[in-house]
Structure formats: structure tokens, C-alpha cells
FIDO-730671 format. One record per residue (C-alpha): x, y, z; residue in one letter. Coordinates in pm, whole numbers, plus 50000, padded with zeros to 5 digits. Example, Ala and Ser with C-alpha at 12.3 -4.5 7.8 and 13.67 -1.06 7.14 Angstrom:
2
512304955050780A
513674989450714S
END
This chain:
116
500005000050000Q
501355033849901V
501765059550176Q
503135094650179L
504675103350513V
505305139850591E
507525155450851S
508995189050943G
506005210051039G
505845229751359G
505805263951518L
508045291251384V
508275328551434Q
507585352451148P
510685355050934G
511815320451031G
512345289050825S
511085253550813L
511775224450585K
509065199250508L
509775164350383S
507515138550228C
508635103250162A
506745077249965N
506685041550077S
505135011949905G
505345022849544S
507665007149294I
507145036249056F
508865069649054R
506665099849100A
505965118948781S
504545148348972V
505475159849322M
503755188949486A
502865206749808W
499435220849883Y
498205239150188R
494885246150350Q
494265273050606A
491145273050827P
488105284250630G
489975284150301K
490225260650008Q
493245238849957R
495695256449730E
498765246649535L
501955259749690V
504535244549455A
504975215249224D
507825199749035I
507605179648716T
510625168148517S
512825189048748N
510895220448655S
509445238048960P
506365259448968N
505315282349254Y
502285300949369A
502875338349345D
502495341949720S
505575320449791V
507865328649499K
511315338249616G
510715324149965R
509935287249915F
511915261249726T
510595227349620I
512985199249540S
512605162749469G
514745132049502D
513385108349241N
515575079649353A
514035081549699K
510595093349585N
510915121349836T
509875157549798V
511005186650010Y
509745221750068L
512195246750210Q
510245276050348M
512105308250431N
510935342450544S
507715327350672L
504745350050719K
501685346350938R
499605340250629E
501705309550549D
500205291650848A
498205261750730A
498155224150709V
500585214450435Y
499925183550226Y
502275166049991C
500955151449671Y
502415127149419M
501335110949099E
502865077249034M
502725048548794G
501695045148432P
498125054948521W
499285084548727R
497535074449044H
497155103349284K
498315101649644Y
498105125749935W
500005128250257G
498215131150590Q
499125167650634G
501515185650863T
500705217151057Q
502755248451006V
502115276051257T
503695310351218V
503405330551533S
505465351551769S
END
């Protein structure tokens, strides 16, 4: 059974940094798409960043502050978050598409809190 296991969330002060990790277990296929989404209370889930064929794409709100990277050999995706703002606080979910039929998988979510 495929599982995406996230780690790295927590409490950080405004201006601080966090690095999220998401590792896939159980799949024999490499991910063709790796991404991070987030959902704040009362808001819809939104795409933060994705990476396909080593080409990253970012939401305007995080450009220049966040960096997504993937390790295809380990089927692991990372999100380095710098200069965090209060509005970055949310539950962050990793997402991968894997296999010839591009099955979609979600992580369980990890809380990021930005507060002084």
C-alpha cells in the first residue's frame, strides 16, 4: 500500500524557516509529479509548489521564499520555506502522481504555525 509520510512542520516565528519532507513508501514507481498544497482554516486547499521533470512551479504568494525539490531515487519531495509570514500558516499536504496510470496520492498533512 502506498503511503506518503510527511515531517517537518511545527511552530516558527515570522521571518523564520522550516523544511518539510515527504517520503513515499510502498510504490515501485517513481513519482511523475510531486507537489505541496496547503489549507488554512476556512479556506480552500491551494497549490503551493509543484515539480515535474525537474521544473518547479510556485504560487505567486511564495515565489522567492519557498523552494521545492525532489529526490526521484528516493521518491521524496522537500519544501524549504524561508521568510515565513503569518499568512503561510496552514496544514501542508504533499501530493504525488505515480505509475503509468498516474495514480494520485496525498500525505496526511503537517501543521505549520507562524506566530510570535
